[in-house]
C-alpha positions in Angstrom: 125.7 129.8 120.9 126.6 129.6 117.2 123.6 128.2 116.0 121.6 131.2 117.4 124.4 133.4 116.4 124.0 132.5 112.8 120.5 132.5 112.5 119.5 135.0 110.0 115.5 136.2 109.2 114.7 135.1 105.6 113.8 137.3 102.9 110.6 137.6 101.0 111.8 135.0 98.7 112.7 132.7 101.9 109.3 133.4 103.3 107.8 132.2 100.3 109.5 129.0 100.1 108.5 128.5 103.8 104.8 128.9 103.2 105.3 126.5 100.1 106.9 123.7 102.3 104.4 124.3 105.1 101.6 123.6 102.7 103.3 120.7 101.5 104.0 119.4 105.0 100.0 119.9 105.9 99.0 118.1 102.8 101.4 115.3 103.6 100.1 115.1 107.0 96.7 115.0 106.0 97.3 112.1 103.2 99.0 109.9 106.2 96.1 111.0 108.6 94.3 107.8 110.2 96.9 105.7 108.6 99.7 103.5 110.4 102.5 105.5 108.2 101.2 108.8 110.3 102.4 107.8 113.1 105.9 106.6 111.7 106.1 109.4 109.9 105.7 111.6 112.6 108.2 110.0 114.5 110.8 110.2 111.7 110.2 114.0 111.7 110.3 114.4 115.6 113.5 112.1 115.5 115.5 114.0 112.5 114.7 117.5 113.9 115.6 116.6 117.3 118.9 114.9 116.2 120.0 118.0 114.0 119.3 120.5 116.5 121.2 118.9 119.1 124.1 118.1 116.8 124.0 121.6 116.1 123.5 123.2 119.3 126.1 121.4 120.9 128.8 121.5 118.1 128.8 117.8 117.4 130.4 117.9 114.3 131.0 114.1 113.5 127.4 113.3 114.6 126.6 116.3 112.1 128.5 115.4 109.1 127.5 111.5 109.8 123.7 112.6 109.6 124.2 114.7 106.4 125.7 111.8 104.4 123.0 109.2 105.7 120.2 111.7 104.3 120.2 109.6 100.9 119.9 106.1 102.8 117.3 107.6 105.0 115.3 109.0 101.7 115.7 105.4 100.6 114.2 104.0 103.7 111.2 106.3 103.7 110.2 105.0 99.9 110.5 101.7 100.9 108.6 102.2 104.5 105.6 104.6 102.8 105.4 102.5 99.6 101.8 101.7 100.2 100.8 105.1 100.7 103.0 106.5 97.9 101.4 103.9 95.5 98.2 105.3 96.5 99.0 108.8 95.8 100.4 108.3 92.5 97.5 106.2 91.4 95.2 109.0 92.5 97.1 111.5 90.3 97.0 109.5 87.5 93.7 109.1 87.0 92.3 108.6 83.5 89.9 111.6 82.5 89.3 110.2 79.0 87.2 107.5 80.6 84.2 110.1 81.4 81.9 108.5 78.8 82.4 104.9 80.6 81.8 106.3 83.6 78.9 108.2 83.0 77.0 104.9 81.3 77.1 103.3 84.9 73.8 104.8 85.5 72.9 101.8 83.6 74.0 99.3 86.2 71.8 101.0 89.3 69.0 99.4 89.2 70.2 95.9 88.9 72.6 96.9 91.7 70.0 98.1 93.9 67.8 95.0 93.3 70.4 92.5 93.8 71.7 94.2 97.3 68.3 94.2 98.7 67.7 90.7 97.8 71.0 89.9 99.5 70.3 91.9 102.3 66.9 90.2 103.0 68.6 86.8 102.6 71.8 87.7 104.8 74.2 86.7 101.9 77.3 88.2 102.5 78.4 90.3 99.3 81.3 92.7 98.3 81.1 94.3 95.0 83.4 96.9 93.9 82.5 99.6 91.1 85.3 100.6 89.2 85.7 104.7 88.6 88.6 106.5 87.2 91.5 104.5 88.4 91.9 101.2 87.2 91.5 97.9 88.9 93.1 95.4 86.6 95.7 94.3 89.3 92.8 93.0 91.8 90.9 91.6 88.6 93.5 89.4 87.8 93.3 88.1 91.2 90.0 86.4 90.4 88.0 84.7 87.8 87.3 86.3 84.5 83.6 86.8 83.9 83.0 89.7 81.4 79.5 89.7 81.8 76.3 92.0 81.8 75.4 93.0 85.4 72.3 91.7 86.7 70.8 90.9 89.8 70.5 87.0 89.4 74.0 86.7 88.4 75.5 88.6 91.0 73.1 86.6 93.5 74.4 83.3 92.0 77.8 84.3 92.7 77.7 85.2 96.2 75.5 82.2 97.2 77.2 80.3 99.8 78.0 77.5 98.1 79.2 79.0 95.2 83.0 78.6 94.5 83.5 82.5 94.2 81.4 83.8 96.9 84.2 84.2 99.3 85.7 86.9 97.2 85.0 90.1 95.7 83.2 90.9 92.2 84.5 94.0 90.3 82.3 95.7 87.7 83.7 98.1 85.3 81.6 100.1 83.2 78.5 98.1 82.5 80.3 94.6 82.9 81.2 92.2 85.9 84.8 91.8 84.9 85.9 89.4 87.4 84.5 87.4 90.6 86.4 86.0 93.5 88.9 88.6 93.7 91.2 89.3 96.4 91.0 92.9 97.8 93.8 94.2 100.0 92.8 94.7 103.8 92.7 98.3 105.4 95.6 98.6 108.0 94.1 101.2 109.7 94.3 100.7 113.5 90.7 102.1 114.3 89.2 99.4 111.8 91.2 96.3 113.2 89.0 95.4 116.1 85.6 96.3 114.9 85.3 95.3 111.5 85.6 91.7 109.8 87.8 90.6 106.8 84.7 91.4 104.1 84.6 95.1 105.6 88.0 95.7 105.8 88.9 94.5 102.3 86.0 97.0 101.3 88.0 99.8 102.7 91.4 98.6 102.0 90.5 98.7 97.9 89.1 102.5 98.4 92.2 103.2 99.9 94.0 102.2 96.7 91.5 103.1 94.2 88.7 105.6 93.7 86.1 102.5 93.5 82.9 102.5 95.2 82.1 99.1 97.3 79.0 97.9 98.3 79.2 95.7 101.1 76.4 93.2 103.0 77.0 91.7 105.9 76.5 87.8 106.2 75.5 87.9 110.1 73.3 91.0 109.9 72.1 91.5 106.4 73.2 95.5 106.8 74.1 97.1 103.9 77.4 99.5 103.6 79.2 101.8 101.2 83.2 102.2 101.2 84.7 105.0 99.2 87.8 107.0 99.5 89.0 105.0 102.6 86.0 105.4 104.8 82.7 103.1 105.6 79.2 104.2 106.0 77.7 101.5 107.6 74.0 100.2 108.5 72.5 102.3 105.7 68.5 101.8 105.3 67.3 100.8 101.6 66.2 104.2 100.7 69.5 105.7 102.0 71.6 103.3 100.3 69.4 104.0 96.8 69.9 107.7 97.0 73.9 107.3 98.0 74.6 104.6 95.1 72.6 106.6 92.7 74.3 110.0 93.1 77.7 108.1 93.2 77.4 106.4 89.8 75.2 109.1 87.9 78.4 111.7 88.6 80.9 112.0 85.7 83.9 112.1 88.1 83.7 110.9 91.6 84.8 114.0 93.8 84.1 111.7 96.5 85.2 114.4 99.3 83.0 116.8 98.0 80.2 114.0 97.8 80.8 112.8 101.6 80.3 116.4 103.0 77.2 116.9 100.8 75.7 113.5 102.3 77.0 114.7 105.7 75.3 118.2 105.2 72.0 116.2 104.2 72.0 114.3 107.1 73.1 116.9 109.8 71.9 115.7 113.1 71.8 112.1 112.5 74.5 110.0 113.7 75.4 107.1 111.7 74.7 103.7 112.7 77.8 102.3 114.7 78.2 98.4 114.6 80.3 95.6 115.2 80.6 93.7 112.2 82.6 90.1 112.4 82.1 89.0 109.0 84.8 86.5 107.7 
């Protein structure tokens, strides 16, 4: 067949390009892993490869020509379909290294956060607290009510008090200040979370999928403490374990959340994380 007769083994430069493309494809698949975009991306790859091989092997010249002409439009469609994932990738690439000093100073808010989280957990008052790191959260701050106040356990407790006008939303802390309260966070669209987690926990995961924020969640039903980061949720934390994790996170100059997650997993090797069904609204 013409397709196989025209096949020529690549030279050294060709193999180098193949290796680069393979690394890029692997990175893309890793980035989409666990999201709805992963199944869509895999389906598109299989569809285009199958269609190209079919039209080339059977010599369907018209369909092959039409496929090549539609490549530009398919590229635009991919940008539209994967807009959330592309936006998240660009945000991570555009982290702000000049904010090191501001991030480092967040060690001053560790004690107030630990105290208020412990109090809210004991009283079973639901809470959603996002601590901004290198990626800005201005767009999410604008959805809430500006506060711009010093972090204190009393202020956070009053915000999440059940009859407070702002208790349903999230609080965003930037540097050492509570910038905004009653904020609306994007809900995670990962399929594995939809049936087991309530709105508050899905919102915590959602904002960490788009930023490198560290999010503290307190369950309204059980008082359980969870931490979300890098699109993942570690739930059912004891007070000591929560204190250790949040202290380690907020005393780092840079987030390095993937490395930190692996470090925590190594420290707790052999200990299964608590699995919970959380249905907070």
